[in-house]
N, C-alpha and C positions, 0 to 999 in steps of 0.2 A: 446270608446269614445276619444277625443282627451285631451292628459295633457295641463292645462293651464300652458302656461309659467310665469315665474316669473317677479313681475313687475319689480325688478334690473336686471334683464337679458334683457326686451325689454328695458328698460332705458339705458342700454349700446349701443345697436344696435341704438337706436335714435340718441344719442350725435354723435356716429362715423360716423352713414350716412350724418350728419348736416356739420360735417367736410369735409367730402368727396366729398359731393355736394351743397358747399353753393351759396346763393343768390336766385334771383326769383324762381320760378317753372315755366319753358317755356316749352311748347308742342314742340315735334319732328314734328308732323305735321305742315302741313299750310293751314289757314284757318281764314276766316274773321268773319264769320254768322254762326249762328248753323245748316244753312244748310249744309254749306258747310263740318263743323264739322262731322256732321251725316255721310255723304256719305266719306269723309276723313278716317274715323274711321273703316266705312266697309270696305272699300277698302285695309285695312293695313292687314286684315287675313292674315296668310300664305306670308305675304312677309315683304319689309322692308320698314319704313318710306321713306326712300330717294326715293326708287321706286315710291312710293304714291306721292310724292312731286314734280314730274317729270311728270306726269300724270294729274295730277288735275286742272292746271292750261288750260291746253287743255280743259277739261270735263267742268269746269266751265263756261269756255268763251263761249263756245256752249249751255251750259244749267244753267245759271247763279241765277236761282232760282227753287222753288219747282215744280210751276206752269210749267216751259218749262221742266223739267224733265221729269213729268208726262205724257207729250204728247211726250217724245223721243220714237223713234222707237228702238228695241232691236238690231238691226243691226248695228245702229249706234254708241251705245254706248260702245256695245262690241270692235269695231274697236278702241276705244281709250283706252278702258281700256288690250288690251289683253295681255300686257306683264305682267301685275300684277297676271296673273292664276288665275283658278276660275273664269275667266271673265263671262262665261254663267249665273252662279249662283249669281254672283255678279251684273251683269244688271239686273235681273229678280228682285234683293233686291233694286235694287237703284229706280228702276222705281215705282215698288210695294211699297217703302217708298213711295214716291211723291204722288202718288194717294191715299194713305191714307190719307197723311197729308192734301191734297187738300181736299178729302171729308169727314173725321169726325173732323179736328182740323182748318178747314176755312184758309187753307195753312198756317200755322204758326207750328214749331218744337215746341211740346210739352216738357213744363219745368219740367215734374214729371216723375218718375220712371215707373209707372203705363201706361204713356201715351206713352213714349218712347219704351218700351217695347213692347206694341202691336203692333208697326212697324215693317213690315218683315224686317226679316235679323240684327234686333237689338236685343241683347241681355242684360244681366246686365252691362258683362263689355263696351259695348259701350255705354249706358245710364249713365252709370258712368262718361266716360269720357266727354259726352257730357254738362252732368249736372253742372260738375266743369268747363270746359272750357270755354263754353257759357254761363252760367248762374250763375257760381259763388255759387252752390250750390254742397254740399260735403255731397251727400247721402251713398257712401260707397267706398270700395276701388276695381278698377279695377281690374281683376286677368287674366293677360295675360299669354304668355308661359312665361315669364320672372318671372313673381312676383308669379304662382304658384311653379315651381321650388325651387324659393329661399326661399317660406313659408315653403317649405319642408325640404331643407336641413338645414335649420336654425332652426328646430325643431318647428316652430310656428303653424302649423298644420299637421294632417296625414289623411284629407280628401281625398276623392277618384275623388271629383270633385270640378269644380272651385268656385260654386255658396257656398259650404260648406267651403272651405277656405277662401273665403271672410267673410264668418262669425266668424271664427276663429282669422284672422287677425283683423277687427273690434273690436272683444272681448278684443285682446292683446294691441292694440294701443288706446290712447286716441284720441277721435272723431277729437278731435281739429289738430291732426296731421295725421288725414286720406289722407287728399289730396298732404301733404308734403311726407308721410311714400311712397306712390304709385309712383310717381315721382323717389323718390331716390330709391327704387325697382327695377323699369324698366330701370335706368342708370345703376344699381349695376350689372345687367345681362346680359346687352350691353356691358359693358367693362370690368368687370372684373370674376363675375359669370357664364362663358359659359354654355352651357350645356354640348358640348363634351371637350372640353378642359379649365378647370376652374382652375384662377389663384391661386390655394389654398396658395401656398409657401409665396406670396408677400398678400395674402390680408389681409385687416387692420380687417377683421372679425375671421380670423384663430381659434384664443385661444380662440372665443367663440364656435365657430361653429361645431354642431354633424356630420357632414358629412365628416368634414375634420380631426375631433379628431378621428372618427371611424377608417380612413385610417394608423391611426398611432400604433393602437394596435393590 
């Protein structure tokens, strides 16, 4: 069973995150509506947001809405997103997502966790981002590779999978801070707490971090 971190420990992390990443939460992916958000987040798996942002303007110009994506030919979508990797599976999910939305949700991207996770290629991570970014609904914490890594390095979770890690994080952080903490952890992972070369020596959390402190023993 994962030990629950103290409120004092979590409060220190929150204060330092807010100082390090001040201002409003801004998504790194470019999109203007829920449809584009689902597509962009789905495409971001195993690649960078910068790479996705280079591809989506072309994708959305050709397929501007759910209806057009539902009618897309796989080979045409594959050609556009080929550079992102796993393009065949991503294409299958994009078209499948659009078809399900047309058939079961009257062409409107659903605004519930249950509805979103019923779509092909949409797991809780994607659903959390779409709910927060497109509908202003904070239903949880999106656990991507950065959040998963940081949660474990900071001792906030020992879970083996993203879903349980999300539950641990949601228990550790106050609900009103879930959206902001999510944004801060992703940026922390991108800029400081790298998977292979974390900047532990200069990190603003190094005096708290079990991962760093264990290396000093």
